[in-house]
Every structure is written in structure tokens, then in C-alpha cells.
Z-matrix of the N, CA and C atoms (Angstrom, degrees):
N
C 1 1.411
C 2 1.520 1 116.30
N 3 1.190 2 116.92 1 145.17
C 4 1.518 3 121.74 2 178.91
C 5 1.515 4 106.98 3 -81.46
N 6 1.423 5 112.37 4 157.12
C 7 1.449 6 124.10 5 176.11
C 8 1.525 7 105.24 6 -75.28
N 9 1.406 8 111.79 7 165.22
C 10 1.332 9 119.36 8 -176.86
C 11 1.702 10 115.38 9 -55.13
N 12 1.376 11 112.28 10 -47.49
C 13 1.416 12 123.28 11 177.86
C 14 1.600 13 109.64 12 -61.64
N 15 1.357 14 122.11 13 -42.95
C 16 1.370 15 123.18 14 176.48
C 17 1.552 16 114.28 15 -68.31
N 18 1.418 17 111.88 16 -38.17
C 19 1.490 18 115.81 17 169.30
C 20 1.491 19 115.95 18 -53.40
N 21 1.305 20 106.47 19 -49.45
C 22 1.673 21 113.66 20 -178.52
C 23 1.486 22 106.15 21 -57.91
N 24 1.260 23 112.66 22 -46.46
C 25 1.567 24 110.07 23 -178.22
C 26 1.474 25 116.17 24 -57.33
N 27 1.336 26 111.84 25 -42.14
C 28 1.622 27 118.84 26 176.78
C 29 1.500 28 111.37 27 -60.00
N 30 1.370 29 118.67 28 -40.18
C 31 1.433 30 125.05 29 177.26
C 32 1.486 31 111.77 30 -66.76
N 33 1.358 32 117.73 31 -40.84
C 34 1.417 33 124.73 32 179.85
C 35 1.538 34 106.98 33 -65.26
N 36 1.372 35 119.83 34 -43.64
C 37 1.338 36 123.24 35 -177.66
C 38 1.545 37 111.52 36 -64.21
N 39 1.427 38 112.58 37 -40.29
C 40 1.548 39 111.86 38 175.22
C 41 1.396 40 110.30 39 -59.96
N 42 1.321 41 125.71 40 -44.95
C 43 1.512 42 127.16 41 -176.42
C 44 1.583 43 104.65 42 -62.79
N 45 1.254 44 115.42 43 -44.06
C 46 1.538 45 113.13 44 -178.08
C 47 1.526 46 109.58 45 -69.33
N 48 1.233 47 126.96 46 -36.27
C 49 1.461 48 128.78 47 177.29
C 50 1.584 49 110.10 48 -68.18
N 51 1.166 50 113.42 49 -39.38
C 52 1.565 51 113.49 50 177.86
C 53 1.555 52 114.23 51 -126.03
N 54 1.434 53 109.07 52 102.24
C 55 1.521 54 111.54 53 -171.83
C 56 1.558 55 113.16 54 -64.99
N 57 1.286 56 118.73 55 -7.22
C 58 1.506 57 119.31 56 178.88
C 59 1.502 58 111.26 57 -78.85
N 60 1.307 59 118.95 58 -14.98
C 61 1.398 60 121.58 59 -172.16
C 62 1.516 61 103.59 60 -79.03
N 63 1.186 62 122.96 61 122.53
C 64 1.501 63 128.01 62 178.24
C 65 1.489 64 113.50 63 -97.74
N 66 1.268 65 118.97 64 -23.54
C 67 1.360 66 124.47 65 -172.95
C 68 1.678 67 110.42 66 -155.00
N 69 1.385 68 114.55 67 129.64
C 70 1.414 69 118.90 68 171.09
C 71 1.657 70 104.92 69 -137.77
N 72 1.430 71 100.54 70 127.89
C 73 1.562 72 105.95 71 -174.13
C 74 1.531 73 104.20 72 -135.86
N 75 1.362 74 120.65 73 121.25
C 76 1.388 75 123.89 74 165.41
C 77 1.579 76 110.83 75 -79.80
N 78 1.205 77 112.13 76 122.39
C 79 1.464 78 115.86 77 179.10
C 80 1.473 79 117.71 78 -124.75
N 81 1.448 80 118.89 79 161.96
C 82 1.385 81 122.50 80 174.01
C 83 1.481 82 101.33 81 -87.36
N 84 1.469 83 110.99 82 161.51
C 85 1.448 84 115.32 83 -176.02
C 86 1.585 85 106.46 84 -75.16
N 87 1.301 86 123.72 85 -4.26
C 88 1.421 87 132.19 86 170.98
C 89 1.594 88 113.23 87 -80.14
N 90 1.301 89 113.07 88 -8.60
C 91 1.449 90 118.53 89 178.32
C 92 1.527 91 115.87 90 91.99
N 93 1.314 92 120.62 91 23.20
C 94 1.488 93 120.51 92 -173.95
C 95 1.584 94 102.79 93 -109.74
N 96 1.340 95 117.76 94 133.70
C 97 1.518 96 114.90 95 174.39
C 98 1.539 97 108.44 96 -68.14
N 99 1.290 98 114.14 97 150.67
C 100 1.509 99 118.96 98 172.10
C 101 1.554 100 108.46 99 -112.73
N 102 1.294 101 115.67 100 -36.87
C 103 1.430 102 118.15 101 -179.76
C 104 1.552 103 104.53 102 -159.23
N 105 1.451 104 116.74 103 150.75
C 106 1.437 105 117.20 104 179.36
C 107 1.423 106 110.79 105 -154.70
N 108 1.376 107 113.98 106 161.84
C 109 1.421 108 124.86 107 159.84
C 110 1.486 109 109.34 108 -139.64
N 111 1.323 110 118.72 109 107.42
C 112 1.289 111 126.34 110 -176.75
C 113 1.571 112 122.50 111 -131.86
N 114 1.219 113 117.30 112 142.03
C 115 1.577 114 116.64 113 170.41
C 116 1.457 115 111.43 114 -47.42
N 117 1.391 116 109.65 115 153.24
C 118 1.592 117 114.01 116 -175.47
C 119 1.617 118 110.04 117 -64.44
N 120 1.352 119 122.22 118 -27.19
C 121 1.372 120 124.57 119 177.36
C 122 1.542 121 115.35 120 -69.81
N 123 1.317 122 116.44 121 -16.42
C 124 1.500 123 121.35 122 -168.43
C 125 1.483 124 109.13 123 -87.34
N 126 1.348 125 118.28 124 126.54
C 127 1.534 126 122.95 125 173.65
C 128 1.540 127 109.27 126 -84.10
N 129 1.354 128 107.92 127 95.95
C 130 1.510 129 115.77 128 -178.58
C 131 1.485 130 116.50 129 -49.76
N 132 1.339 131 112.67 130 -47.28
C 133 1.478 132 116.39 131 -176.52
C 134 1.574 133 109.85 132 -72.05
N 135 1.227 134 117.28 133 -32.83
C 136 1.489 135 120.50 134 173.71
C 137 1.593 136 111.34 135 -61.03
N 138 1.234 137 112.96 136 -52.10
C 139 1.482 138 118.52 137 176.95
C 140 1.416 139 111.42 138 -56.68
N 141 1.353 140 124.70 139 -43.38
C 142 1.383 141 128.06 140 -176.66
C 143 1.587 142 107.30 141 -63.34
N 144 1.452 143 110.95 142 -47.31
C 145 1.432 144 107.24 143 -174.71
C 146 1.515 145 111.98 144 -69.24
N 147 1.378 146 120.37 145 -38.54
C 148 1.433 147 123.08 146 171.53
C 149 1.349 148 116.49 147 -56.73
N 150 1.340 149 123.19 148 -42.27
C 151 1.439 150 123.73 149 -178.92
C 152 1.436 151 111.64 150 -63.13
N 153 1.404 152 113.08 151 -47.03
C 154 1.559 153 112.94 152 179.48
C 155 1.467 154 113.88 153 -59.30
N 156 1.427 155 116.65 154 -39.83
C 157 1.454 156 121.46 155 -176.73
C 158 1.597 157 105.28 156 -65.27
N 159 1.326 158 122.38 157 -44.24
C 160 1.398 159 123.93 158 -174.85
C 161 1.445 160 116.14 159 -68.24
N 162 1.359 161 116.13 160 -32.29
C 163 1.507 162 120.85 161 -173.88
C 164 1.629 163 102.68 162 -82.13
N 165 1.373 164 115.26 163 -33.13
C 166 1.474 165 117.56 164 177.80
C 167 1.508 166 113.24 165 -66.03
N 168 1.352 167 116.35 166 -41.39
C 169 1.497 168 121.29 167 174.48
C 170 1.512 169 114.45 168 -69.36
N 171 1.346 170 112.67 169 -32.37
C 172 1.494 171 114.70 170 -175.33
C 173 1.588 172 106.02 171 -75.71
N 174 1.429 173 115.02 172 -42.25
C 175 1.386 174 121.55 173 -178.11
C 176 1.649 175 106.69 174 -58.88
N 177 1.346 176 116.08 175 -46.91
C 178 1.388 177 113.16 176 -173.03
C 179 1.629 178 110.99 177 -75.09
N 180 1.165 179 118.23 178 -25.66
C 181 1.528 180 122.44 179 167.04
C 182 1.617 181 111.98 180 -61.09
N 183 1.277 182 110.26 181 -54.54
C 184 1.497 183 119.37 182 -175.81
C 185 1.523 184 108.79 183 -60.59
N 186 1.402 185 116.09 184 -41.90
C 187 1.445 186 115.24 185 173.73
C 188 1.467 187 118.61 186 -63.32
N 189 1.351 188 111.41 187 -37.53
C 190 1.455 189 121.40 188 -179.41
C 191 1.494 190 109.87 189 -57.62
N 192 1.251 191 114.91 190 -42.60
C 193 1.448 192 123.91 191 -170.78
C 194 1.592 193 110.05 192 -93.47
N 195 1.366 194 119.59 193 9.11
C 196 1.382 195 122.10 194 176.19
C 197 1.495 196 123.49 195 84.49
N 198 1.263 197 114.87 196 11.77
C 199 1.457 198 127.26 197 -178.25
C 200 1.437 199 114.82 198 -89.23
N 201 1.301 200 117.04 199 -12.40
C 202 1.493 201 118.96 200 -175.68
C 203 1.456 202 109.68 201 80.78
N 204 1.430 203 116.05 202 -177.38
C 205 1.429 204 126.53 203 179.89
C 206 1.386 205 113.78 204 -58.25
N 207 1.218 206 123.01 205 145.99
C 208 1.413 207 134.28 206 -175.76
C 209 1.589 208 108.72 207 -80.37
N 210 1.308 209 125.74 208 120.60
C 211 1.451 210 129.05 209 176.33
C 212 1.448 211 114.63 210 -101.31
N 213 1.334 212 118.42 211 -24.67
C 214 1.447 213 119.02 212 -170.52
C 215 1.632 214 103.18 213 -151.36
N 216 1.328 215 113.59 214 135.99
C 217 1.459 216 122.67 215 166.64
C 218 1.505 217 110.94 216 -125.57
N 219 1.407 218 113.86 217 136.12
C 220 1.382 219 121.41 218 -176.44
C 221 1.503 220 107.49 219 -136.67
N 222 1.375 221 110.33 220 131.58
C 223 1.572 222 116.10 221 179.08
C 224 1.419 223 106.22 222 -136.33
N 225 1.401 224 118.79 223 139.76
C 226 1.532 225 123.99 224 170.04
C 227 1.453 226 106.70 225 -116.65
N 228 1.251 227 109.99 226 134.57
C 229 1.539 228 122.60 227 172.02
C 230 1.507 229 113.27 228 -119.39
N 231 1.227 230 118.92 229 178.60
C 232 1.495 231 119.15 230 -177.90
C 233 1.473 232 112.24 231 -70.42
N 234 1.314 233 118.79 232 -18.99
C 235 1.494 234 119.29 233 -175.04
C 236 1.554 235 109.46 234 -110.47
N 237 1.294 236 118.07 235 -7.30
C 238 1.416 237 120.75 236 177.38
C 239 1.448 238 116.55 237 162.65
N 240 1.344 239 114.88 238 -157.86
C 241 1.454 240 123.89 239 -174.80
C 242 1.516 241 114.93 240 -117.18
N 243 1.347 242 118.09 241 155.27
C 244 1.447 243 128.32 242 172.83
C 245 1.497 244 102.70 243 -130.36
N 246 1.442 245 113.58 244 121.95
C 247 1.376 246 118.30 245 178.60
C 248 1.600 247 103.62 246 -126.95
N 249 1.347 248 118.34 247 132.37
C 250 1.498 249 123.60 248 174.95
C 251 1.513 250 103.29 249 -125.14
N 252 1.276 251 118.93 250 122.77
C 253 1.542 252 125.34 251 175.08
C 254 1.552 253 106.16 252 -121.62
N 255 1.372 254 113.65 253 132.18
C 256 1.382 255 116.17 254 175.87
C 257 1.564 256 114.29 255 -69.01
N 258 1.234 257 115.46 256 147.98
C 259 1.419 258 121.50 257 177.12
C 260 1.628 259 109.57 258 -130.78
N 261 1.361 260 109.25 259 108.53
C 262 1.492 261 112.70 260 -172.61
C 263 1.534 262 105.43 261 67.22
N 264 1.405 263 109.64 262 -160.72
C 265 1.400 264 119.62 263 175.49
C 266 1.518 265 123.67 264 -89.06
N 267 1.367 266 113.59 265 -12.76
C 268 1.277 267 116.64 266 -177.07
C 269 1.566 268 119.34 267 -134.18
N 270 1.331 269 112.45 268 14.08
C 271 1.526 270 117.54 269 173.14
C 272 1.609 271 112.31 270 -128.38
N 273 1.214 272 114.42 271 173.40
C 274 1.440 273 121.77 272 173.40
C 275 1.602 274 107.48 273 -147.54
N 276 1.298 275 110.41 274 154.54
C 277 1.562 276 120.07 275 171.93
C 278 1.388 277 103.39 276 -113.35
N 279 1.344 278 114.35 277 115.27
C 280 1.531 279 126.32 278 168.43
C 281 1.490 280 115.30 279 -97.56
N 282 1.227 281 117.32 280 124.40
C 283 1.483 282 122.02 281 177.19
C 284 1.393 283 113.93 282 -129.01
N 285 1.395 284 115.99 283 141.33
C 286 1.389 285 123.10 284 169.50
C 287 1.510 286 108.25 285 -104.84
N 288 1.390 287 116.73 286 149.55
C 289 1.553 288 117.28 287 168.44
C 290 1.535 289 109.36 288 -148.23
N 291 1.334 290 109.19 289 160.69
C 292 1.423 291 116.01 290 179.14
C 293 1.443 292 111.17 291 -71.77
N 294 1.409 293 115.67 292 159.83
C 295 1.316 294 123.60 293 -171.53
C 296 1.631 295 110.15 294 -73.66
N 297 1.269 296 113.11 295 -13.90
C 298 1.482 297 119.77 296 173.37
C 299 1.556 298 114.62 297 -77.53
N 300 1.313 299 122.80 298 0.79
C 301 1.283 300 127.48 299 -171.00
C 302 1.549 301 110.56 300 -75.28
N 303 1.345 302 117.52 301 137.98
C 304 1.479 303 122.01 302 172.18
C 305 1.565 304 107.50 303 -73.53
N 306 1.267 305 116.41 304 112.99
C 307 1.462 306 120.38 305 -169.39
C 308 1.629 307 111.20 306 -59.08
N 309 1.263 308 120.95 307 -40.10
C 310 1.397 309 126.75 308 -173.05
C 311 1.589 310 103.61 309 -67.37
N 312 1.262 311 117.08 310 -52.68
C 313 1.521 312 121.71 311 173.51
C 314 1.470 313 113.29 312 -52.36
N 315 1.330 314 116.69 313 -51.43
C 316 1.492 315 118.03 314 177.44
C 317 1.485 316 114.71 315 -60.99
N 318 1.295 317 123.62 316 -43.32
C 319 1.398 318 121.28 317 177.81
C 320 1.451 319 113.08 318 -66.70
N 321 1.312 320 115.76 319 -34.35
C 322 1.484 321 121.82 320 175.72
C 323 1.652 322 111.74 321 -60.77
N 324 1.292 323 113.04 322 -47.28
C 325 1.410 324 117.21 323 178.04
C 326 1.502 325 116.15 324 -68.42
N 327 1.313 326 115.44 325 -39.67
C 328 1.440 327 116.28 326 178.70
C 329 1.596 328 112.24 327 -68.90
N 330 1.335 329 115.11 328 -39.82
C 331 1.449 330 117.96 329 178.55
C 332 1.455 331 106.52 330 -61.69
N 333 1.329 332 122.87 331 -48.22
C 334 1.421 333 127.99 332 -178.48
C 335 1.481 334 114.66 333 -52.16
N 336 1.357 335 110.16 334 -48.98
C 337 1.507 336 114.59 335 176.51
C 338 1.419 337 117.47 336 -69.41
N 339 1.356 338 120.05 337 -30.24
C 340 1.400 339 125.83 338 171.85
C 341 1.463 340 115.25 339 -62.58
N 342 1.356 341 115.33 340 -41.56
C 343 1.377 342 115.61 341 175.39
C 344 1.535 343 119.39 342 -74.14
N 345 1.424 344 113.25 343 -22.70
C 346 1.561 345 120.97 344 173.38
C 347 1.480 346 102.75 345 -72.99
N 348 1.362 347 122.47 346 -35.64
C 349 1.439 348 118.84 347 -174.60
C 350 1.562 349 112.33 348 -79.49
N 351 1.298 350 113.37 349 -18.97
C 352 1.524 351 119.70 350 -178.65
C 353 1.589 352 109.55 351 -75.84
């Protein structure tokens, strides 16, 4: 696993590479932010807690129905996207993106960053 400064660098690189990403937070599965690069209007701690809760619930549901542990969670709302990608066994990368994002590029960039963080 990367140190906090290196993780922050990776998150900043993600936001620089994809201008539609408005927030990138590396979180523990307990819901605590480890490192982040977020727009000023984004509540980093709120996003971290929400991401951990969502990935835990999705993982339990996925396992219950025989699909195994959840690796990625993707949601689209009227104003944008929420992506959560697991990083190793005890962290996740939570990202928010604008609705104008190209989904394929967004997924590629988030997956690449998650693999670099792991």
C-alpha cells in the first residue's frame, strides 16, 4: 500500500487526467478517509462514510446471491456518477464525477488509479 502523500498524489493525478472527476477519496472499509483530492463543495468525510457503507451492503448482497465479494460499485444520478472500487482487502476508492463524463474513460481512469493504489 502507498503512503498517504503518495496516495494523495495518485488521487490528484486522477483528477488532473479526467476533468469530470470532482472528488477522489481513498477510504478504509470502516469509513475513514485516508487521502483525498476533492472539489471544495464535497464533504470528504461524508463521502468516505457513505462509500464504506455502500460497498459493505453491496458486498453482503452480492455474496448472499452467490456472486462473491463486490469489487466495484457504480451509480448514476441526474447530476453525475458515484464509483467505488475496492483497493486491496481493506480500502476503497470513492469517486464522484459530473454527468458529462464519458463513462468508459471514467471507469478506465478509476480502475487504473485503484490498481496503482493497491
